[in-house]
C-alpha positions, 0 to 999 in steps of 0.5 A: 328354046330348050326343053324341060324333060322328065326322065323317071322309071315307074312300076306298071301300077304307077309308082316311082319309089317303093314304100321304103322311100327314095332308094326303094327302086330295086324293082326297076328292070335295069339292064344293058338295054335300059342302060343304053336307052338312058344314055341316049336320053341323057346325051340330049341334055346339058343340065340336070334339075334336082330337088334337095333329096335327090341332089344329096343322094346323088352327091353322096354317091357319084363323086366316089364312083371314079375311085371305086374299083368295083364300079362298072364302065357304065357307072364310071362314064355316068359319073364323068358325065354328071360331074361335068353337067350343070346341076341346078338344085331347087331347095328352100332348106339347103344353104349351099351346094358343093358339087362341081357345076352345081347351083342352088335356087331357093325361090321362084322355081317357075321363073327360074325354069322359064328363064333357063328355057330361054337360054342357049343349050341342050335339054334340061332333064329332071333326073329322078327327083319325083317331088320337084317333078310333081311341082313342075307338073303342077306348073305345066312346065314339063315339055316331055315325059320320058318314062320307063315302065317296068313290068312289076306291080309294087302296090305302094309308094310314091306315085308318078303323078300327084297333085295335078289340078288341071288336065295336061294334054300329051302326045305320044311321040315314041314307044320302045319295048326292051328285052326285060319287058320294060317299056320306054314311053315318050310323051310331049306336052300339047299346049 
């Protein structure tokens, strides 16, 4: 059975976005070490799960990277990976998705995720998309939480965890400290 993995960056005080919205993420301790770690995590996935907002932000940026002469090799490699990877977008407001290998799901998120878990393939990763992550947390559908914690307090923004109505038991299966002082935590849901 495929796993649904949440991969997000958080501040030490538990925020995944700063007070200025979705792209207020300049506080993330992203360096070559964390870049390598992200690549390792994404190598286990063949499907990306997004909500509307993240899909639109990503679609507005990554397809332009291959033709951008100032893009790094890491950015080019990620752009190639994400273009080839299946992308499932959950939105009740979008009418269509146009990015290569993208599919729009407008209703019954829970049933769709359960069906996807039964299909053959590698892991599915919620890449960013904290709002759809909150919804999937509430449905207890996330199998692993891969969270990098940056050594910074930002004081305000969108919390990593929001709207949970029941306790979710987790087991720490990996932790890693990066040169920047960031920490990579991997927790498995205990059901």
